[in-house]
DRENDRENMI-677027 format. One record per residue (C-alpha): residue in three letters; x, y, z. Coordinates in steps of 0.001 Angstrom, whole numbers, plus 500000, padded with zeros to 6 digits. Each point is the difference from the previous one (the first is absolute). Layout:
<sites>
+-----+--------+--------+--------+
|   r |      X |      Y |      Z |
+-----+--------+--------+--------+
| ALA |      X |      Y |      Z |
...
+-----+--------+--------+--------+
</sites>
This chain:
<sites>
+-----+--------+--------+--------+
|   r |      X |      Y |      Z |
+-----+--------+--------+--------+
| MET | 413123 | 212644 | 137480 |
| SER | 498994 | 502291 | 502796 |
| ASP | 503667 | 500846 | 500709 |
| SER | 500530 | 500821 | 496352 |
| PHE | 496907 | 502217 | 499968 |
| GLU | 501103 | 501808 | 503142 |
| ARG | 503437 | 500600 | 498472 |
| MET | 498456 | 501447 | 496874 |
| THR | 497632 | 502159 | 502045 |
| GLY | 502878 | 501242 | 502130 |
| LYS | 502057 | 500912 | 496923 |
| LYS | 497049 | 501914 | 498538 |
| SER | 499463 | 501834 | 503296 |
| ALA | 503677 | 500930 | 500222 |
| LYS | 500000 | 501140 | 496389 |
| SER | 496848 | 501995 | 500555 |
| MET | 501477 | 501613 | 503099 |
| ILE | 503196 | 500913 | 498139 |
| LEU | 497962 | 501521 | 497179 |
| SER | 497891 | 501903 | 502535 |
| LEU | 503108 | 501297 | 501691 |
| PHE | 501481 | 500941 | 496644 |
| PHE | 496914 | 501918 | 498947 |
| LEU | 499808 | 501622 | 503441 |
| ALA | 503624 | 501065 | 499642 |
| LEU | 499231 | 501438 | 496568 |
| ILE | 497082 | 501910 | 501441 |
| VAL | 502149 | 501327 | 502843 |
| VAL | 502828 | 500965 | 497645 |
| GLY | 497495 | 501569 | 497630 |
| ALA | 498387 | 501920 | 502850 |
| ILE | 503388 | 501205 | 501205 |
| ALA | 501005 | 500991 | 496471 |
| PHE | 496682 | 501739 | 499429 |
| PHE | 500251 | 501782 | 503342 |
| LYS | 503561 | 501067 | 499292 |
| TYR | 499947 | 500782 | 496288 |
| TYR | 496361 | 500920 | 499422 |
| GLU | 499581 | 502137 | 503114 |
| ARG | 497524 | 502879 | 499673 |
| GLU | 501367 | 502418 | 502597 |
| LYS | 500412 | 503378 | 498325 |
| PRO | 503144 | 502122 | 500463 |
| GLN | 499804 | 503138 | 502126 |
| ILE | 500751 | 503669 | 499225 |
| SER | 500839 | 502581 | 502674 |
| LEU | 500447 | 503696 | 499272 |
| HIS | 502111 | 502041 | 502412 |
| GLY | 498854 | 503610 | 500143 |
| ASP | 497464 | 502016 | 498049 |
| ILE | 500023 | 500423 | 496219 |
| SER | 496574 | 501572 | 499601 |
| ILE | 501737 | 503215 | 498873 |
| PHE | 503409 | 500391 | 498431 |
| GLY | 501844 | 502507 | 497859 |
| LEU | 502847 | 499725 | 497516 |
| THR | 501617 | 497225 | 501983 |
| ARG | 498997 | 497829 | 502913 |
| GLU | 501893 | 497127 | 501587 |
| VAL | 497676 | 497159 | 500971 |
| LYS | 500831 | 496840 | 501920 |
| PHE | 498118 | 496726 | 499504 |
| THR | 500295 | 496626 | 501719 |
| PHE | 498898 | 496881 | 498082 |
| SER | 499659 | 496596 | 501647 |
| ASP | 498954 | 496462 | 499175 |
| ALA | 500603 | 497386 | 502696 |
| ARG | 499114 | 496935 | 497884 |
| SER | 501473 | 499838 | 496488 |
| GLY | 501955 | 503253 | 499857 |
| ILE | 499726 | 503120 | 497838 |
| SER | 500330 | 499600 | 496232 |
| LEU | 499095 | 503490 | 498765 |
| VAL | 499525 | 503563 | 501207 |
| GLU | 498736 | 502735 | 497695 |
| ILE | 498934 | 503602 | 500568 |
| VAL | 498163 | 501943 | 497294 |
| MET | 498878 | 503649 | 500024 |
| THR | 496829 | 500833 | 498088 |
| GLN | 498378 | 503327 | 499167 |
| GLY | 497175 | 499979 | 497503 |
| ASP | 501158 | 498120 | 496920 |
| LYS | 503661 | 500288 | 500944 |
| SER | 501810 | 497372 | 502038 |
| ALA | 503643 | 499389 | 500810 |
| LYS | 501845 | 497244 | 501825 |
| VAL | 501945 | 501567 | 502847 |
| PHE | 501401 | 496822 | 501563 |
| GLY | 500325 | 496336 | 499176 |
| LYS | 501878 | 496964 | 501317 |
| GLU | 499684 | 496315 | 499101 |
| PHE | 501517 | 496818 | 501436 |
| SER | 500566 | 496842 | 497928 |
| ARG | 499016 | 496450 | 500904 |
| VAL | 503169 | 497879 | 499914 |
| GLY | 498317 | 496588 | 499970 |
| PHE | 496457 | 498815 | 499486 |
| PHE | 499530 | 499479 | 503707 |
| GLU | 502388 | 502692 | 501251 |
| HIS | 499063 | 503513 | 501123 |
| ASN | 502786 | 502575 | 500007 |
| GLY | 497908 | 503051 | 500850 |
| PRO | 500493 | 501768 | 503348 |
| LYS | 497525 | 499635 | 502823 |
| ASN | 500362 | 503699 | 500831 |
| LEU | 501031 | 502874 | 497784 |
| GLU | 500451 | 503681 | 500880 |
| GLU | 500239 | 502490 | 497172 |
| THR | 500363 | 503783 | 499978 |
| VAL | 498514 | 501468 | 496832 |
| MET | 500591 | 503529 | 498718 |
| LEU | 496880 | 501412 | 498364 |
| GLU | 500848 | 502744 | 497497 |
| SER | 496850 | 501446 | 498494 |
| GLY | 501830 | 502539 | 497838 |
| ALA | 502305 | 497442 | 498395 |
| LEU | 497036 | 497748 | 499252 |
| GLY | 498123 | 502799 | 498264 |
| PHE | 497028 | 500146 | 502353 |
| THR | 498188 | 503228 | 500832 |
| ASP | 498535 | 501348 | 503227 |
| GLY | 496770 | 498322 | 501018 |
| GLU | 498620 | 496604 | 500923 |
| ALA | 501800 | 496776 | 499107 |
| GLU | 500306 | 496398 | 501166 |
| LEU | 502916 | 497909 | 501144 |
| GLN | 499393 | 496296 | 499349 |
| VAL | 502212 | 497644 | 501988 |
| THR | 500075 | 496319 | 499011 |
| VAL | 501764 | 497105 | 501726 |
| ARG | 499897 | 496359 | 498929 |
| ASP | 501309 | 496799 | 501582 |
| PHE | 501431 | 496650 | 498754 |
| SER | 496901 | 497900 | 500732 |
| PHE | 498839 | 497511 | 497313 |
| TRP | 496491 | 501315 | 500534 |
| ASN | 498190 | 501754 | 497167 |
| TRP | 501634 | 497801 | 497341 |
| MET | 503432 | 500681 | 501488 |
| ALA | 499521 | 503775 | 499733 |
| GLY | 500081 | 500247 | 503784 |
| ASN | 497972 | 501906 | 502540 |
| GLU | 499802 | 503712 | 499303 |
| THR | 499263 | 503032 | 502125 |
| ILE | 499226 | 503385 | 498440 |
| ILE | 499492 | 503202 | 501981 |
| ILE | 499094 | 503290 | 498341 |
| TYR | 500973 | 503163 | 501866 |
| PRO | 498234 | 503186 | 498895 |
| VAL | 502440 | 502921 | 499931 |
| ILE | 499962 | 503715 | 499280 |
| MET | 502985 | 501505 | 498260 |
| ASP | 500858 | 503566 | 500955 |
| THR | 503214 | 501440 | 498596 |
| HIS | 499446 | 503660 | 500916 |
| PRO | 502034 | 501235 | 503001 |
| PRO | 498255 | 502077 | 502662 |
| LYS | 500153 | 503763 | 499499 |
| ILE | 501381 | 502002 | 502935 |
| SER | 499382 | 503717 | 500502 |
| ILE | 502084 | 501918 | 502553 |
| LEU | 497646 | 502341 | 501882 |
| HIS | 502575 | 501367 | 502439 |
| SER | 503581 | 499309 | 500991 |
| THR | 502406 | 501455 | 502526 |
| ARG | 502063 | 502758 | 498376 |
| TYR | 502781 | 500548 | 502542 |
| VAL | 501497 | 497344 | 502231 |
| SER | 503186 | 499709 | 502064 |
| PRO | 502169 | 497002 | 500841 |
| GLY | 498334 | 498411 | 503015 |
| GLY | 496734 | 501724 | 499073 |
| SER | 496565 | 498667 | 499068 |
| GLY | 497674 | 500524 | 497062 |
| MET | 497055 | 498557 | 498159 |
| VAL | 498314 | 499611 | 496656 |
| VAL | 496274 | 499896 | 499215 |
| TYR | 498991 | 498230 | 496808 |
| LYS | 497097 | 498546 | 498060 |
| ILE | 499844 | 496598 | 498278 |
| ASP | 497384 | 499306 | 497302 |
| ASP | 499949 | 496222 | 500507 |
| THR | 499643 | 497352 | 502685 |
| VAL | 503545 | 499198 | 501052 |
| GLU | 501724 | 497285 | 501972 |
| LYS | 503013 | 501994 | 501191 |
| HIS | 500955 | 503660 | 499917 |
| GLY | 502194 | 502503 | 501747 |
| LEU | 502877 | 502438 | 499783 |
| THR | 503642 | 499126 | 499434 |
| VAL | 502587 | 502622 | 500927 |
| ASN | 503647 | 499203 | 499266 |
| GLY | 499153 | 496307 | 499879 |
| HIS | 498052 | 499867 | 503286 |
| PHE | 496358 | 498934 | 499631 |
| ASN | 497264 | 501728 | 502022 |
| PRO | 496534 | 498396 | 499739 |
| GLY | 496993 | 502131 | 499128 |
| PHE | 496724 | 500109 | 501917 |
| PRO | 496506 | 501372 | 499296 |
| VAL | 499639 | 503688 | 500796 |
| SER | 496438 | 499450 | 501224 |
| ASP | 497081 | 497603 | 499802 |
| GLU | 498102 | 502403 | 497723 |
| GLN | 502686 | 500135 | 497309 |
| ASN | 501111 | 496464 | 499315 |
| ASP | 502168 | 500970 | 497017 |
| ARG | 502132 | 502562 | 501913 |
| TYR | 503031 | 498844 | 501918 |
| ILE | 502714 | 501405 | 502201 |
| ALA | 503535 | 498765 | 500570 |
| PHE | 502276 | 501446 | 502685 |
| PHE | 503757 | 499785 | 499689 |
| GLY | 503090 | 500824 | 502003 |
| LEU | 503421 | 500947 | 498671 |
| PRO | 502994 | 498385 | 501712 |
| PHE | 502182 | 502495 | 501871 |
| ASP | 502914 | 499433 | 497603 |
| THR | 498069 | 500674 | 496772 |
| GLU | 502128 | 502060 | 497615 |
| LYS | 497589 | 500167 | 497063 |
| ILE | 496629 | 498714 | 498890 |
| ASP | 500649 | 497793 | 497013 |
| ARG | 496412 | 499004 | 499364 |
| ALA | 496586 | 500299 | 501564 |
| VAL | 497344 | 497951 | 498241 |
| VAL | 496516 | 498768 | 500832 |
| SER | 499375 | 496533 | 498605 |
| ALA | 496992 | 497702 | 499895 |
| THR | 499384 | 496439 | 498855 |
| ASP | 496478 | 498979 | 499041 |
| LEU | 498319 | 496619 | 500417 |
| ALA | 501200 | 498937 | 496555 |
| GLY | 503620 | 500675 | 500903 |
| ASN | 500329 | 503166 | 497903 |
| ALA | 502209 | 502688 | 501542 |
| GLY | 499582 | 503760 | 499659 |
| SER | 502045 | 502828 | 501472 |
| ALA | 500194 | 503774 | 500366 |
| ALA | 503139 | 501891 | 501019 |
| PHE | 500330 | 503382 | 501678 |
| GLY | 502751 | 502245 | 501272 |
| MET | 500938 | 501460 | 503397 |
| ILE | 502519 | 502569 | 501152 |
| LEU | 502480 | 498735 | 502585 |
| LYS | 500868 | 502526 | 502677 |
| LYS | 503437 | 499316 | 501409 |
| GLN | 500282 | 499379 | 503694 |
| ASN | 503024 | 500234 | 502273 |
| PHE | 500014 | 497688 | 502984 |
| LYS | 501972 | 500401 | 503167 |
| GLN | 503305 | 498219 | 500544 |
| ASP | 500525 | 498676 | 503507 |
| GLN | 502777 | 498253 | 501907 |
| ILE | 499219 | 497536 | 502758 |
| ASN | 502624 | 498780 | 502427 |
| ILE | 499380 | 496494 | 501299 |
| SER | 501189 | 499572 | 503571 |
| ASP | 500804 | 496882 | 501984 |
| ASN | 497127 | 500857 | 502327 |
| PHE | 497580 | 500015 | 497075 |
| LEU | 501347 | 496677 | 498699 |
| ASN | 499814 | 498372 | 503438 |
| LEU | 496454 | 501284 | 500350 |
| LYS | 498611 | 498986 | 496589 |
| ILE | 501917 | 496963 | 498700 |
| PRO | 498560 | 497545 | 502596 |
| GLU | 496505 | 500822 | 498712 |
| PHE | 501006 | 499329 | 496405 |
| ALA | 502032 | 496899 | 500905 |
| HIS | 496888 | 498558 | 501623 |
| GLU | 497911 | 500608 | 496871 |
| TYR | 502721 | 499074 | 497507 |
| PRO | 502181 | 497169 | 501348 |
| GLN | 502029 | 499969 | 496776 |
| LEU | 501872 | 503144 | 501117 |
| SER | 503719 | 499425 | 500399 |
| GLY | 503252 | 501907 | 500445 |
| SER | 500640 | 503066 | 502110 |
| LEU | 497320 | 502347 | 501258 |
| VAL | 500820 | 502334 | 497130 |
| ASP | 499696 | 497146 | 497489 |
| LYS | 496608 | 499112 | 501423 |
| PHE | 498878 | 503628 | 499880 |
| VAL | 500980 | 500368 | 496346 |
| TYR | 498273 | 496724 | 499103 |
| VAL | 496768 | 501127 | 501658 |
| ASN | 500209 | 503549 | 498653 |
| SER | 500482 | 498811 | 496418 |
| ARG | 498964 | 496375 | 499379 |
| ILE | 497170 | 499836 | 502529 |
| ARG | 498850 | 503476 | 498923 |
| GLU | 499550 | 498707 | 496442 |
| GLU | 498123 | 496928 | 501257 |
| ASN | 497767 | 502278 | 502055 |
| TYR | 499244 | 502111 | 496931 |
| GLN | 498982 | 496900 | 498039 |
| ALA | 497634 | 499088 | 502847 |
| ILE | 498511 | 503500 | 499791 |
| VAL | 499567 | 499660 | 496238 |
| ALA | 498201 | 496684 | 500536 |
| ALA | 497727 | 501514 | 502664 |
| THR | 499024 | 502846 | 497674 |
| ALA | 499598 | 497920 | 496835 |
| ASN | 496194 | 499689 | 500055 |
| PRO | 498452 | 503361 | 500904 |
| SER | 496319 | 500468 | 500637 |
| PRO | 498251 | 501277 | 496846 |
| LEU | 497971 | 502416 | 502132 |
| ARG | 501293 | 503348 | 501154 |
| LEU | 499797 | 499663 | 503781 |
| TRP | 501894 | 503178 | 500920 |
| LEU | 498417 | 503440 | 500145 |
| GLY | 501751 | 503323 | 500411 |
| PRO | 503578 | 500567 | 501128 |
| PHE | 501914 | 497346 | 501889 |
| GLU | 500544 | 500864 | 503653 |
| ARG | 503450 | 500549 | 501429 |
| MET | 500877 | 498662 | 503441 |
| ALA | 498623 | 502473 | 502541 |
| ARG | 502419 | 502266 | 501879 |
| SER | 503007 | 498481 | 498278 |
| SER | 503320 | 501413 | 498849 |
| ARG | 501755 | 498891 | 496844 |
| MET | 503278 | 498219 | 500644 |
| ALA | 500877 | 498892 | 496477 |
| GLY | 498557 | 500713 | 496566 |
| PHE | 499062 | 498049 | 496911 |
| ALA | 502748 | 498747 | 497655 |
| GLU | 502881 | 501163 | 502165 |
| TYR | 503230 | 498442 | 498735 |
| ARG | 501731 | 498443 | 502969 |
| THR | 503639 | 499006 | 500278 |
| TYR | 500803 | 497819 | 502989 |
| TYR | 503340 | 500187 | 501815 |
| TYR | 501628 | 497892 | 502683 |
| ASN | 503173 | 501354 | 501588 |
| ASN | 500177 | 502550 | 497170 |
| ASP | 499926 | 497258 | 497339 |
| GLU | 497164 | 499907 | 497483 |
| ILE | 498146 | 496690 | 500308 |
| ASP | 496716 | 500431 | 498082 |
| LYS | 497719 | 502303 | 498002 |
| GLN | 496203 | 499989 | 499956 |
| VAL | 497035 | 502307 | 499322 |
| HIS | 497366 | 500785 | 502631 |
| LEU | 496616 | 499439 | 498346 |
| GLY | 497640 | 501545 | 502500 |
| ILE | 499693 | 502779 | 502570 |
| ASP | 500936 | 499445 | 503643 |
| LEU | 497631 | 501628 | 502483 |
| ALA | 500685 | 500197 | 503726 |
| SER | 497593 | 500879 | 502770 |
| THR | 500076 | 498426 | 503449 |
| LYS | 501120 | 496479 | 500779 |
| ARG | 497427 | 497391 | 499043 |
| ALA | 497877 | 502700 | 498404 |
| GLU | 496669 | 498948 | 498524 |
| VAL | 500216 | 499339 | 496262 |
| LYS | 496828 | 500570 | 497985 |
| ALA | 498881 | 499027 | 496510 |
| ALA | 500878 | 502861 | 497668 |
| ASN | 496883 | 499275 | 497965 |
| ARG | 497320 | 497374 | 499564 |
| GLY | 501419 | 496669 | 498889 |
| ASN | 500232 | 496233 | 500321 |
| VAL | 502816 | 498382 | 501976 |
| VAL | 502060 | 497883 | 497571 |
| PHE | 503113 | 499503 | 502155 |
| ALA | 500520 | 499946 | 503763 |
| ASN | 503212 | 498262 | 501052 |
| TYR | 503708 | 500312 | 500691 |
| LEU | 501942 | 501123 | 496906 |
| GLY | 503757 | 500158 | 500436 |
| ILE | 501405 | 503539 | 499866 |
| TYR | 496463 | 501361 | 500364 |
| GLY | 499325 | 498055 | 503191 |
| ASN | 496345 | 499565 | 500911 |
| THR | 498151 | 501268 | 496929 |
| ILE | 496464 | 500699 | 498820 |
| ILE | 498988 | 500605 | 496374 |
| LEU | 496578 | 501389 | 499091 |
| ASP | 498409 | 499703 | 496565 |
| HIS | 498092 | 503204 | 499205 |
| GLY | 498810 | 498800 | 496610 |
| GLN | 500985 | 500483 | 496359 |
| GLY | 503687 | 499439 | 500676 |
| ILE | 500535 | 502362 | 502959 |
| PHE | 501544 | 498498 | 503171 |
| SER | 501371 | 501380 | 503271 |
| LEU | 502709 | 498352 | 502125 |
| TYR | 500625 | 500419 | 503748 |
| SER | 503135 | 498488 | 501509 |
| HIS | 502322 | 499740 | 503033 |
| LEU | 496859 | 499417 | 502086 |
| SER | 500212 | 498728 | 503555 |
| GLU | 496496 | 498555 | 499692 |
| ILE | 497776 | 498944 | 497108 |
| GLY | 496332 | 500516 | 500776 |
| VAL | 498376 | 498673 | 496827 |
| ALA | 499661 | 496771 | 498028 |
| VAL | 500133 | 499334 | 496280 |
| GLY | 496566 | 500372 | 498427 |
| GLU | 498696 | 502727 | 502296 |
| LEU | 498623 | 503227 | 498535 |
| LYS | 501225 | 503027 | 501965 |
| GLU | 498483 | 503445 | 499764 |
| LYS | 502114 | 503135 | 499755 |
| GLY | 501293 | 500862 | 503460 |
| ALA | 499438 | 496524 | 501456 |
| ALA | 502729 | 498843 | 502404 |
| ILE | 502093 | 497224 | 498443 |
| GLY | 503108 | 499765 | 502200 |
| LEU | 502662 | 501718 | 502077 |
| SER | 503299 | 501526 | 498877 |
| GLY | 503200 | 498268 | 501049 |
| THR | 503576 | 499008 | 499224 |
| THR | 499651 | 496647 | 498235 |
| GLY | 502008 | 499403 | 496852 |
| MET | 502780 | 502378 | 498969 |
| ALA | 498912 | 502768 | 502359 |
| GLY | 502331 | 501678 | 502470 |
| GLY | 497226 | 501804 | 501854 |
| ASP | 496234 | 499912 | 500423 |
| HIS | 498267 | 501327 | 496875 |
| LEU | 497634 | 499167 | 497162 |
| HIS | 501350 | 499347 | 496521 |
| PHE | 497150 | 500946 | 497647 |
| SER | 499928 | 499228 | 496268 |
| ILE | 497587 | 500297 | 497098 |
| LEU | 500179 | 497553 | 497100 |
| VAL | 498278 | 500191 | 496626 |
| ASN | 499838 | 496569 | 498377 |
| GLY | 503139 | 498888 | 501822 |
| ILE | 501978 | 503231 | 499398 |
| PHE | 501030 | 502061 | 503043 |
| VAL | 498943 | 503648 | 499563 |
| THR | 500229 | 503060 | 502197 |
| PRO | 497190 | 500138 | 502581 |
| VAL | 500095 | 503822 | 499952 |
| GLU | 497761 | 500181 | 496918 |
| TRP | 497432 | 497671 | 501553 |
| TRP | 499942 | 502059 | 503204 |
| ASP | 499318 | 503175 | 497993 |
| GLN | 496318 | 500883 | 499571 |
| GLN | 500785 | 502490 | 497228 |
| TRP | 502117 | 497528 | 498022 |
| LEU | 497273 | 497356 | 500189 |
| GLN | 497322 | 502503 | 499024 |
| LEU | 501878 | 501352 | 496979 |
| ASN | 501531 | 496768 | 498764 |
| ILE | 497296 | 497444 | 500714 |
| ASP | 496635 | 501154 | 501316 |
| ASP | 499463 | 502970 | 497645 |
| ILE | 501045 | 497875 | 497030 |
| LEU | 497619 | 497196 | 500897 |
| ASP | 497124 | 502414 | 500559 |
| SER | 500736 | 501637 | 496654 |
| SER | 500216 | 496671 | 498205 |
| LYS | 496667 | 498855 | 501390 |
| SER | 498162 | 503117 | 498787 |
| LYS | 501923 | 500938 | 496848 |
| TYR | 500046 | 496521 | 498524 |
| ARG | 496683 | 498750 | 501289 |
| ASN | 498581 | 499711 | 496477 |
| PHE | 503306 | 499712 | 498167 |
+-----+--------+--------+--------+
</sites>
């Protein structure tokens, strides 16, 4: 009897335990299912950039993410007053009842076109909605909505030319002074396809700007000179003007390359550029052409971000007690044993004084380059502000470091024979926004007074209340 009772009790206990385990398993499975399919984590929206102001068109990039159940819907609607328009929409379908086919991450670039949608200038809203595949909210999913207030501005900035250079020569410099009636993001002067950034004329007149430019030495005509500006909404305005190009004849020169010169200079270049190969003449031509172009690109990079402040004042100083050995934009033909081997153009003025003569800053400026530079040898580049730079090369010693501010007349190095120099001298260049120009104009007090200083003084007074 007792054995029978114990057997019955044991069976009941086992059955009860099985039922308990079964219900526990159901609870666990239910909890897992609820956690997985009824999750309440909302999807995320990330906006890349600023859309607070935009014009006729604006490209906007969004990133949508949902790490749990995936994205089921993305929708973007523009609203202004009683008018609304859907500007973007994408939906993903659920394949099975328990399957989620939406992406975990989604990047979309949306083009906003206010004109095509019929909206007018003024305030509006951009409503961005993203929804996931969760069973929460009666299977509608978790939803995130972000409303971005925007201002639509479709009017381009108006540009007024206050002054522009009238006459300019190949290898010469010029400028334009202009007014912009709007807050702009980018502006400047483009001459024959080369962009020259604009800078404020002064702190007192924050709507007047100046842009300096240089004409390449080989300019044959001025196709187009136009000031352009892009406002914060992306609208672009422009104003064109004309200039008269004064033809310029540059000297033609022949240079005979001797074995002595090659034996003297090629070891220096071979040390700096181990890729040189072939005969001494082959190495010379490679340096004089290929390395020259690489050096120019390094100069362009060093002069790419000028100081917005005008640091220079008055004429640029020429090396004291120096004689000119070679001029700007001289066309050089190189010969070896009476055979033509190369052609190049000399984009600076060579000045010779005594050996290891003291080299001084031609004007106030920041050091933006101080290093060895191929055909130029040891080189210093000073940033004088608003796109004007000076270059000093073939130095035997560099006495400055990048980042230093040097006053006009401050010692910066010693002349020498480094680079493609046959004798001790200073190669001096002026660049305007990466374009080599003749230094003669910048040495000339009268040229600066007539072409820059008088114009700026006139603009400040004449247009003070304009």
